[in-house]
N, CA and C atoms as a LAMMPS dump frame, in Angstrom:
ITEM: TIMESTEP
0
ITEM: NUMBER OF ATOMS
204
ITEM: BOX BOUNDS ff ff ff
-5.0000000000000000e+02 5.0000000000000000e+02
-5.0000000000000000e+02 5.0000000000000000e+02
-5.0000000000000000e+02 5.0000000000000000e+02
ITEM: ATOMS id mol type element x y z
1 1 1 N -268.271 24.012 306.956
2 1 2 C -269.542 24.059 307.672
3 1 3 C -269.507 25.213 308.661
4 2 1 N -270.51 26.048 308.657
5 2 2 C -270.569 27.21 309.545
6 2 3 C -270.937 26.784 310.956
7 3 1 N -270.33 27.455 311.922
8 3 2 C -270.616 27.197 313.33
9 3 3 C -271.578 28.269 313.819
10 4 1 N -272.758 27.875 314.279
11 4 2 C -273.779 28.828 314.701
12 4 3 C -273.703 29.172 316.179
13 5 1 N -272.67 28.729 316.865
14 5 2 C -272.552 29.021 318.294
15 5 3 C -272.239 30.495 318.502
16 6 1 N -272.78 31.029 319.591
17 6 2 C -272.563 32.427 319.925
18 6 3 C -271.131 32.616 320.44
19 7 1 N -270.521 33.749 320.085
20 7 2 C -269.165 34.035 320.553
21 7 3 C -269.174 34.236 322.057
22 8 1 N -268.155 33.715 322.71
23 8 2 C -267.961 33.933 324.138
24 8 3 C -266.76 34.854 324.274
25 9 1 N -267.016 36.077 324.738
26 9 2 C -265.959 37.065 324.888
27 9 3 C -265.272 36.886 326.226
28 10 1 N -263.967 36.985 326.224
29 10 2 C -263.16 36.834 327.428
30 10 3 C -262.848 38.222 327.973
31 11 1 N -263.06 38.401 329.282
32 11 2 C -262.666 39.656 329.92
33 11 3 C -261.168 39.577 330.158
34 12 1 N -260.488 40.59 329.724
35 12 2 C -259.035 40.632 329.867
36 12 3 C -258.506 41.769 329.026
37 13 1 N -257.224 41.726 328.776
38 13 2 C -256.639 42.769 327.94
39 13 3 C -255.79 42.121 326.858
40 14 1 N -255.751 42.776 325.703
41 14 2 C -254.925 42.304 324.594
42 14 3 C -254.458 43.524 323.814
43 15 1 N -253.161 43.677 323.732
44 15 2 C -252.579 44.845 323.075
45 15 3 C -251.468 44.402 322.14
46 16 1 N -251.392 45.078 321.003
47 16 2 C -250.266 44.859 320.106
48 16 3 C -249.071 45.603 320.681
49 17 1 N -247.94 44.913 320.78
50 17 2 C -246.735 45.524 321.343
51 17 3 C -245.621 45.472 320.312
52 18 1 N -244.935 46.56 320.164
53 18 2 C -243.837 46.608 319.216
54 18 3 C -244.315 46.661 317.775
55 19 1 N -243.395 46.455 316.874
56 19 2 C -243.69 46.543 315.446
57 19 3 C -243.642 45.194 314.746
58 20 1 N -243.754 44.099 315.475
59 20 2 C -243.585 42.776 314.892
60 20 3 C -244.856 41.932 314.926
61 21 1 N -246.005 42.529 315.211
62 21 2 C -247.257 41.799 315.232
63 21 3 C -247.487 40.974 316.481
64 22 1 N -246.731 41.218 317.534
65 22 2 C -246.884 40.475 318.79
66 22 3 C -248.082 41.023 319.559
67 23 1 N -248.932 40.12 320.043
68 23 2 C -250.092 40.485 320.854
69 23 3 C -249.829 40.012 322.28
70 24 1 N -249.836 40.927 323.235
71 24 2 C -249.69 40.584 324.645
72 24 3 C -251.088 40.527 325.25
73 25 1 N -251.443 39.376 325.827
74 25 2 C -252.786 39.196 326.379
75 25 3 C -252.711 38.763 327.835
76 26 1 N -253.67 39.24 328.619
77 26 2 C -253.814 38.852 330.026
78 26 3 C -255.237 38.389 330.245
79 27 1 N -255.381 37.176 330.807
80 27 2 C -256.694 36.58 331.051
81 27 3 C -256.657 35.923 332.423
82 28 1 N -257.716 36.109 333.211
83 28 2 C -257.798 35.445 334.514
84 28 3 C -258.015 33.948 334.302
85 29 1 N -257.274 33.14 335.005
86 29 2 C -257.355 31.693 334.892
87 29 3 C -258.763 31.171 335.16
88 30 1 N -259.453 31.756 336.13
89 30 2 C -260.795 31.287 336.488
90 30 3 C -261.753 31.362 335.3
91 31 1 N -261.557 32.336 334.426
92 31 2 C -262.425 32.475 333.258
93 31 3 C -262.234 31.332 332.277
94 32 1 N -261.033 30.823 332.188
95 32 2 C -260.727 29.81 331.193
96 32 3 C -260.982 28.382 331.661
97 33 1 N -260.945 28.143 332.953
98 33 2 C -261.04 26.786 333.48
99 33 3 C -262.302 26.057 333.041
100 34 1 N -263.438 26.736 332.989
101 34 2 C -264.678 26.059 332.631
102 34 3 C -264.722 25.629 331.165
103 35 1 N -263.838 26.185 330.327
104 35 2 C -263.816 25.85 328.908
105 35 3 C -262.714 24.865 328.538
106 36 1 N -261.933 24.428 329.519
107 36 2 C -260.837 23.507 329.247
108 36 3 C -261.366 22.15 328.796
109 37 1 N -260.687 21.553 327.816
110 37 2 C -261.077 20.213 327.367
111 37 3 C -260.503 19.174 328.324
112 38 1 N -260.686 17.908 328.016
113 38 2 C -260.243 16.845 328.915
114 38 3 C -258.721 16.785 329.078
115 39 1 N -257.985 17.444 328.185
116 39 2 C -256.524 17.494 328.304
117 39 3 C -256.04 18.775 328.967
118 40 1 N -256.969 19.685 329.296
119 40 2 C -256.607 20.92 329.969
120 40 3 C -256.327 22.09 329.048
121 41 1 N -256.654 21.951 327.759
122 41 2 C -256.418 23.023 326.794
123 41 3 C -257.659 23.875 326.591
124 42 1 N -257.448 25.166 326.34
125 42 2 C -258.516 26.095 325.969
126 42 3 C -258.077 26.757 324.677
127 43 1 N -258.928 26.689 323.656
128 43 2 C -258.598 27.303 322.373
129 43 3 C -259.237 28.683 322.322
130 44 1 N -258.415 29.704 322.092
131 44 2 C -258.91 31.078 322.031
132 44 3 C -258.598 31.668 320.658
133 45 1 N -259.307 32.726 320.332
134 45 2 C -259.038 33.495 319.124
135 45 3 C -258.858 34.946 319.535
136 46 1 N -257.912 35.629 318.894
137 46 2 C -257.641 37.031 319.183
138 46 3 C -257.889 37.831 317.907
139 47 1 N -258.74 38.855 318.02
140 47 2 C -259.146 39.669 316.875
141 47 3 C -258.763 41.126 317.093
142 48 1 N -258.43 41.804 316.019
143 48 2 C -258.113 43.23 316.073
144 48 3 C -259.409 44.027 316.221
145 49 1 N -259.424 44.971 317.162
146 49 2 C -260.569 45.862 317.347
147 49 3 C -260.588 46.919 316.253
148 50 1 N -261.746 47.447 315.979
149 50 2 C -261.857 48.541 315.004
150 50 3 C -261.201 49.807 315.541
151 51 1 N -261.351 50.016 316.849
152 51 2 C -260.772 51.191 317.496
153 51 3 C -260.147 50.774 318.824
154 52 1 N -259.111 51.456 319.205
155 52 2 C -258.463 51.216 320.497
156 52 3 C -259.43 51.659 321.59
157 53 1 N -259.576 50.839 322.652
158 53 2 C -260.504 51.209 323.723
159 53 3 C -259.856 52.175 324.71
160 54 1 N -260.613 52.544 325.735
161 54 2 C -260.154 53.541 326.708
162 54 3 C -258.939 53.082 327.507
163 55 1 N -258.667 51.765 327.521
164 55 2 C -257.53 51.229 328.261
165 55 3 C -256.324 50.94 327.366
166 56 1 N -256.451 51.254 326.083
167 56 2 C -255.358 51.024 325.155
168 56 3 C -255.354 49.645 324.519
169 57 1 N -256.404 48.852 324.765
170 57 2 C -256.485 47.523 324.164
171 57 3 C -256.749 47.637 322.665
172 58 1 N -255.968 46.91 321.89
173 58 2 C -256.092 46.943 320.437
174 58 3 C -256.766 45.697 319.884
175 59 1 N -256.955 44.677 320.738
176 59 2 C -257.525 43.396 320.319
177 59 3 C -258.513 42.893 321.375
178 60 1 N -259.38 41.965 320.952
179 60 2 C -260.264 41.292 321.905
180 60 3 C -260.117 39.791 321.748
181 61 1 N -260.547 39.053 322.765
182 61 2 C -260.32 37.61 322.856
183 61 3 C -261.666 36.896 322.959
184 62 1 N -261.802 35.773 322.231
185 62 2 C -262.987 34.926 322.356
186 62 3 C -262.552 33.482 322.591
187 63 1 N -263.469 32.699 323.143
188 63 2 C -263.265 31.258 323.294
189 63 3 C -263.676 30.615 321.98
190 64 1 N -262.825 29.762 321.43
191 64 2 C -263.126 29.05 320.194
192 64 3 C -263.839 27.751 320.569
193 65 1 N -265.11 27.643 320.205
194 65 2 C -265.914 26.469 320.562
195 65 3 C -265.942 25.409 319.47
196 66 1 N -265.235 25.643 318.389
197 66 2 C -265.21 24.681 317.288
198 66 3 C -264.382 23.47 317.624
199 67 1 N -264.344 22.521 316.694
200 67 2 C -263.528 21.329 316.888
201 67 3 C -262.068 21.692 316.773
202 68 1 N -261.238 21.041 317.589
203 68 2 C -259.785 21.29 317.558
204 68 3 C -259.144 20.539 316.438
């Protein structure tokens, strides 16, 4: 079933580091708190950008609003 909810983009940074597919991400806690479930978890998705941005970020982050 398709989810029609709009993507929520997270302000932060996400970069691929090294040659092993590791993504290093930094996100401000205040941004995530409003999306935490009753157990305190926030589900995020990290996607590869088409082009590296001016800050060297290779990926972007969204809040996953689907069912866990």
